[in-house]
N, C-alpha and C positions, 0 to 999 in steps of 0.2 A: 247280512252276509252277502257278498258278491257271488252271483251265479257263475260257475265255471262251465264253459262249453267244451273244453278239451282237458283231458287228463294225460299228463306226460309220465311215463314209467320212470320210477326212481332209478338213477344211475344208468339211464339208457345211453348216455354219451359214451360210455365205455365200449359200446359196440361199434363206434364210428371212428374213434381216433381223432387226430387233429388234421388241419389243412382245409383247403377250399372244399365246400360241400354243396352239392346240387340237390334240390328237391323237385321231383317230378310230380305234377298234379294232373289227375284224370278224374273228372267228375261225370259219371254216367247220367244220361238223360237227354238234356237239350242239345248238347254239343257232341253227339255220338251217332251220326248217320253211318249206316253200314256196320255199326258196332265196332268201328275201327279203333277208336281210342280205348274202348273196353278190351278188345283183343290185344292191343299193345300193352296195357297194364297187366293183364293176366299173363302174358308172355314174360314180362319182367319178374312177376312174382314166382312163376314156375322155375325160371332159370336162376333166380337170385337166392331162393331158400332163406328168406329173412325173418326177423322177429318184429312183432308189433312194439313200437316205442311210444305211440300216442293214440288215444281214442277220443272221438268226438261224441258228445251227448246227442245221439241220433233223435231221441224223443223231442228235443228242443229245436230240431232243424227240419224234420221230415213230416210231410203231410201223408199220413197213411191212407186216407180216403181217396186222395188223388192218384196215388201209386200204391195200390194194395200189394203187399208182399205175398208171394206164393206160400202155400202150405198144403199138406197132404191130408186126405180123408181116407182112412183105412178101415173098410168094412163097416165099423160102427163107432169110430172115434177119430178125433182130429190128432194129428201129430206132425212131426218134422217141419215145424215152422221155420222158414228162412228169414230170420230177422235181418233187416238192412244194417250194414256197418260202414262207417266212415272212419278209416284208420290211417295211421302213418307207419310204414314199415322201414326198417333199416336193411338195405340190400347191398350187395357188391356186384359190380359188373364183371364182364369176362376177364378183365385184367386185374381184378381184385380191388378196384377203386370203390370206396364206400359212397353210398348216396341214399337219399330218402325217397319213398314213393307214397304219396297221399292218394288214396283210391277209395271210391265209394259213391253213393248217389249224390247228385247235386242238391244242396240244401234248398228246400222250398220256401223257407222263411228265414228271417234274421240274418240277412246277408252281411250287414255291417258287423254284427256280433261275431259271425263266422270269420270275417276277415281279420278281426282283432284276435281271435283265437289262433288263426294261422300265423299271425305276426308273433304270437307267443312261442309257437313251435320254431319259427325261423330264428328268432333271437336266442332261444334256449340252446339250439343246436349249432348256432353259428353258420347257418345257411347263407351263402353269398350269392346264390341265384336260384330262382324258381322258374321251372319250365313247364308250361301247360300244354297238353295235347288235346285236340278236338277234331271234329269232322262235321261238315254240313252238307246237305243235299244240294246239288247244282245240276243245271242242264248241260251235262258233259257226257261224252261217250266213254265206255269202259275200255275202248280200243286205243285210247290215247294215254300218255303218261298222266299219273295222278298229280294234279296241281296242288300246290301248298301255299297258303297265305302265312308268311312269317309276321310276327308282331312283337313289340316290346315296349316297356315304359321308358326306355332310353334308345335313341336312334342307333347308338353304337352296338346295341345288343341284337339288332335285327340281322339275321343271316339270310341271304338270298334276296331276291327281288319280288316285291309285292305286285300281284297282277292288277291291283286296283289303283285308280287315279282319283284324287279329290276326296271328298267326304261322303261317307255312306251312313245312313241311319239304320241301325240294326237292333233287333231285340237284345236286351241285356241278359247276361248270365252271371251266376255267382263267380264263375271262373274269370270272366272279364273284369268284374268289379274288383276282385281280389288283385288283379294285376295293377289296376289304377291305384288302389289304396296302398299297396306295397311301394309303389313309386313315390307316393306322397310321404311315406314314412322312411324313404331313403334306401329301400331294398330293391335290388334288380330283379325284374321278372320279364320273361319273354315266353313265346309260345309258337305253336304251329297248328294250323287248321287245314285238314285235307278236304278237297272237293270231291264228293262222292256222286257218281251218277244217280240221279234221283229215282230211277227205276230200280236201283239196287239198294236203296237206303234202308229197307226193312230187313235185309238179310246180312249175314256176316260177309264182310269184304276184306279179306286179309291182306290184299295187295296194298291197300291204303295204310294198314297197320305197319307194314314193312316200311313204307315211305315216311311215316311219322317217326318211327324209331331211327331211321337213317338220319333224319334231321335232328333228332334228339342227341345222337352221337356227337354232332357238331356243336349244337347249342348248349348241350349239357356236359360236354367234355367226358363222354362215357364211351365204352366199347361194349357192343352187344352182339351176342351170337344170334343171328336171324335165320339159321338153317331151317328150323321147323316151320316158322311163319312163311318163309319163301316156298317151302313144299306145299303148304296149305293154299297159298296164293296160286300156284300152278294148277292144283286140283280144281279150284273154283273157276279159274279161267277156262280150263278144259270143259267143265260142265256148261258154262255159258256158251262157249263156241259150239258145242254139240247141239244145244237147243236151237241156236240161231240157224244152223245148217238145215234144220228140218222145219223151220217156221219163217218163211220168207217175209211175211207181213211184219213180223217183229224185227227182222233184220233191216227192213226198210226204215223203220223208226230210228234205229241205231245209225244207219247211213245218213239220215237227215241231221242227226246230232254231230256226226263226223264232219259234214260239210260246214255246219255252223261253227264248230270248233276251229276248223282250218281257216275259215274266213276271219275269225277273231285273231288268230295267230298272224295271218298275213297282214291284217290291218295294223296290228301292234308293231310288227317289225318295220312297217312302212311309216310308223309314227302317226297313224290315223286313229280315229275313234275305234274302240273295241266293239262298239255296237254297229254291226254291219247293216246298212240300209237294205230293205227288201228281203231280209233273211230272218223271218220270225222263228222263234224257238217253238218246238212242239210244246203244247200245254201239258200241265200235270195230268189233266183228264185223259188226253190222248195217250200219254205214256202209261198211265195206270190201266187203261183198257187193254193195251197190248201185252202188258206184263203181269196182269192179274194172276193168270195160271202159272206163268213162269216163276214168280216169287214163291208160290205155294209148292212148286215142284222141286226146287233146289234144296232138297233135304238130305239126310245122311246117305240115301241111296242114289243120289244124283238125279239128273233130269231124264228119267225113263218114263215115257208117256203112259205106258200101261201100269207100271208100279205106282207112279205118283198120282194117277187119276187125272191126267191132263185132258181137257177138251180143247177145242179151237179157242184162240184168244178171244175174250169177250163172252164166251159161253160158260154156263155154270157146269160144275162137275156132276 
């Protein structure tokens, strides 16, 4: 008996109708700096109010010891276990256009089998394009526009201009392998990766989620209400600015990144190398020392030094 990695709900096609269909893919974990892709997916789920049309066998794809799911211990017993789920939902955008959203943890193993299972979903529902969303940490300042790397398995699918020249060797991901395999099987797949300031990579960064969804509107032929996410982005930006106003040494690090970013942009516009000579990037260790307390303090109550327990950057609480 052939093992099935995905179960498609009977008669699920009735929820979608006919016509060109987009499937959005967000796999949390590796490609989710700033939780930006995760925020984007959750926003789509909240405004789309959709139903699950396919479920993946998570036990066959997930390494529980590497990424232990959370659960609650209540006085004298365990409960409320949050089992990981990788599912496909049928949603509708703001204009009523149907689309699919595949959302859940990135498979830890069996990437080829996972790709074949996704192919089954694509062909069963007549999906004509798959759009992946992701985010990676980069040495960029939060005070500049969020850069996006567009990509696709056909050149004609790529929207916007890539900031990269030549070939880069990067760690593989299930999402990237899926794009390659779908291209080999004759299915269009494209995506967008947001560049997240690496000093903000461990906190929620809703501005990048907004930018990802704006690109999804173009690449995925969808219309999305971004009001709530934009409000969240403004709140986060205010919290960061308030912190920088009272921590000059941290602001100096950001100014260094701004100078490097602006040098890159000037060189790019002049047709020169993006790598500016004599302008070394701050190291991850330097950034981490400056923002150790900052990241811990940007919680629900905002960056209040007394409430959040801030010390000076580099000091313990």
